[in-house]
N, C-alpha and C positions, 0 to 999 in steps of 0.2 A: 521453480520450486514448487513443490507439492501442495505446500498449503495454501498458497496462493492461487494455483490451478484449483482446489477443493473449494475455495469461498467463491471462483470466479472474475478474480482480478490479473489473471494472466492472458496477456494478449493472444488472439488465436494466430497460427502460423498458416500463412496462405504461399504455396508456391506452386511454380511450373517448371518444368524442367531445372535450370539453374538459377531462375529468378527467385527469389525469396523474398518475401516482405511480411509485417508483422500487422494483424487486423486490429480490429475492436476486442474489449475484452470478451471472455466466452460467457459470461454469466451465468455460469453454473454454479452451483449451489444456493445458499440464502440470500434473499433479496435484502432481509431485514440485518443481517450481518453486512452485507455492503454496505446499505445505507447509514448505518451506525459508525462504520469504518470513516466511511467519508466525513459523516459530521464530526467526528471525532479529531479526523487531518484537519478541517476547515479551523477547529478550535485551537488545535497544537500550533498551526502555523503562525497564530497570533502571538505564542508565549515562547517559543522554539526558536531560535535564531537558526539554527541548522534547517531546519524544516521549511523555515520561510523562503531560506536560499535556494531549497529544491524547489519549492512551489514557483518561484518567479523564475528560475532557471528554465524550468519545464514550459512555464506560461509563455515566456520570450519568443519560444520557437514553435509551440502549438496552442490550442485552444484551452478556456481553462477549465472546461470537463476533463480533460488531459491530464493536467496538472493537478486536480484533486483527486484523481484515482492514482495518481505516483506517489500522492502524499500518504494515501491510503494503504497502498501496497507496501509501502516504508515501514509504516507503523505495524501493518501485520507482520512483517518479518522479524521485525526488532522485538515485538510482543511473543513470537513463537520462538523466539532463540533465548528470551529471557527465560520463560518456563520450559526449555528443553534443559537449560545448563543451570537452572535454578539459582540464576541470578537475581538481583531487584535492585531497584533506583536506589541509589546515594540519599539517604535523608528520611526516606519512606519506612515506617514501620507496619510489618504484616504480622498477622499469629499464624497464616497457613503455610509461610514459608519456612 
């Protein structure tokens, strides 16, 4: 998704011939935004059951840092879709929507 690439949470693609593998995140974009998304993801895994499942599923296969990035990327995609479609969270009152 273009938004994750803009923020720098998109994995770099490394390929040689027919061999393709995913590398580290690109780290393009704002460091502060990535920092805030990871912090929000850590907090959200304590509150949201689905994000907690995602975190532990990735954590089981990979290291803790990759699990944090996966949750941050998930939050970014959902926030983007909510803003694009004009949706809001159930039970949240906002004056700007």
